[in-house]
N, C-alpha and C positions, 0 to 999 in steps of 0.2 A: 057284146063287143068288147067291154073292158077285159073279160077273161081271155078272149081271143088275143087282143093287143098284148096282154101280159105274157101269154105263152109264146107269141112271136117274138117278143123282145128277149125272152129266155133263149129261144133257139138262135137268135142273131148273136147273142152274147156267147153262147157255147161254140158257135161256129168260128169264133176268133181264137180259140185256144189251141195250143200245141198239144197234140195227143201224147207226145213223149214226155216222160218224167225224168229229170236228171238224176244220177246216182246220189247226189248230195241231198236232193229233195226227198227221195225214197228213204235214205238212211235217217234223215231228221224227222220225218213225220210218222213213219210207221210205229205202231205201239197203241197202248190203250189210254183212253181219255176219260175223265170223270164227266159223264153225262149229267149225274146228280151225285149226291154224297154216297150213295149206295148202288149205283148203276154205271156201267161202263159202255163206252162206244169204241170199238177196235178198228184201227186202220192198218191194212196190210196190203201187199201187192202180189198180183198174179200175172206174170209175163209183162211187167212194167205197167199194168193197169191197176189204178187205185181201187181198193174195195173197202167196204164198210160192213162191219158186223155189229148188229144192234138188235137186242131183244130177240136173239135167236135166229135172226135173218141175215143172210149175206146179200149185200146190195152193191151195185155198181154205179156210182154217180157219174155224171157227164162233166168233163173237164171244161171249165170256162176260160181259164187262163193259168198261168204258171203257179198260182198259189190258191185258186178257188175252184170249187166243184159244186155243181147243182145236183142235189139228192131229191129225186121226185117223191120218194116215200115219205119224206118229211116236208116236202115243198119248201125247202130251205137251201141256201147257198152257203157252203161250208168254206170258210176262209182260214187258211193256215198262217199263223203269225209266229215268227221265231223269236221276237223280242218282247219283254226282257227274257222270258223262257217260252219254249214251244208250246203253243195252245191253239185251239180252234175257236173261232168266233163265227156267229151267224151274221151274215150280211144284213144290214138294217132294212126293215120294210114296214109299211104302215101297220100291219097286223101286230107288230111288236110293241106298239104304243110307246116308243122311244125307250123301251127296256133293252139293255144290252145283255147278250148271252155269250158266255165264254166257258170253254171246257179245258181244264188244265190237263197236261200229259202226266201220267203216272211214271214213276221211276221203275227201272227193271226190277221185277220181283215184288213191287208194291201192290198191295191188294186193298179193296174196299173192307169196311168193318164186317160186313156179312161174309165175304170170302174168307177172311181170317177166321171168323167163327166157325164156319163149315169146315175149315181145315183144322179145327181144334187148336188154333193158335189163340188162345183165350186172352193172354196178356196183350198181344198185338191188337186184337179186337178192341179191348178196352181203351188202349192208347189211341186208336183210331177214332173211337167214339168220343173221347175226351177232347181230341183235336177238333172234331166237328162242333162240339159244344162251345169250345173257346171261340171258334169262328162265327158261329150262328146258333145261339141258345134256343132258337125257334125252329131249327130244322126239324123236319118230321121224323127223320130216322132216329133221332135221339129223345123223342117225346116219351116220357115216362109210361104213358098209357100204352103206346105202340109196343115198346120193349116188354111190358107186362103181358100184353096179349100174345106176344111171340113165345114167351115163357109158358104160358098156359097152353098154348098150342103143342108144345113139346110134352107137357104133362098128359094131355089127352092121348098121346102116342106112347105113354109110359116111358118116355125118354127122360129120366130123372137127371142124368148127368147135364144134358143140354139145357134143361130147365133151370137148374141150379146155377149154371155158368152165366146164363143171361140175366137171372135175378141178381147175381153178384155185380154184374155190370150196372144194373139199374140201381142197386144200393150205392155204388160209388158215385154215380151221376147225381143221385137224388138222396143223399144221406139223412136228410131231415124229413123224409116221407115215411109215415107210418105204413102206408100201403105196400111199399117195396119189401119191408121186413115181413109183413103179414104174408105176402106171396111166397117168400122164401119158407116161412113156416109151413105153408101148404105143400111145398115141394118135399120138405123133409117128412111131413106127416104121411103123405102118400107113398114115400119111399119106406115108410115104417121106421124111420129114425125118430122116435119120440123125444129123446133128450134134445137133439137139435131143433126139432119143431117147437118145443117149449121154449127153448132159448130165444128163437126169433119171434114167437108170439109175444113174449115178455118185452122184447126190444120195441115191437110195434106199439104196445101199450105204454111204454115209457115215453114215447113221442106223442101218442094220442090215447089217453086213457079211455076215450069213448069209442074206440075202434071195436065195433060189435062182432066182427068176424074173428078177431083174435081172441076176444073175451069168450066167445062161444066155444071155439076149438080148444082154448086152454082149459076151460072147465071140463070138456069132455076127456082131455088127455090126462088131467091130474085126478080124475075120479077112478081111472083104471088101476 
């Protein structure tokens, strides 16, 4: 009964909305929003109908009123708020446990760190990652382990350039980590750049003399 009442309430709410969207509303809200630090939610319009593109899917939410839309795929009501800057909020509900969810709008041309990286805009990717770390040092997208795993994924594909660039970012974010330098040493070793590999293994050992991986690889390289 509770579920039926919930959906009836949603339908009643939706029936109150004007299906037309004003030109000002269309102009203000269309664009990309940060769903999380490395994922976007895109708002666009097709024949004045608001559309949502998220995780590869194109969806059509139902208009509840002039500033909010119900998206059944999320089972959430998206509320568009223009002040202090345009953003999307999720309407409060019991399942949120009083947590507030807000998605900021990206400026034209602005990308996520991953998008910058894939576009080979490495300096912008680094700046974006640094911005995330300043805002939330515990964000999953800038965890040392996650970035390291991403780099080794590139190495498994023999994509040495991408691996080296992501390890560079990890070193900047975590300059006191022996492991970040050890990973860079692995990248150069697999690239067959022995001089650079030795350089980074030595840097890893200067931070942590007990780094076994760096010790082992350094011994192998210097014996040749």
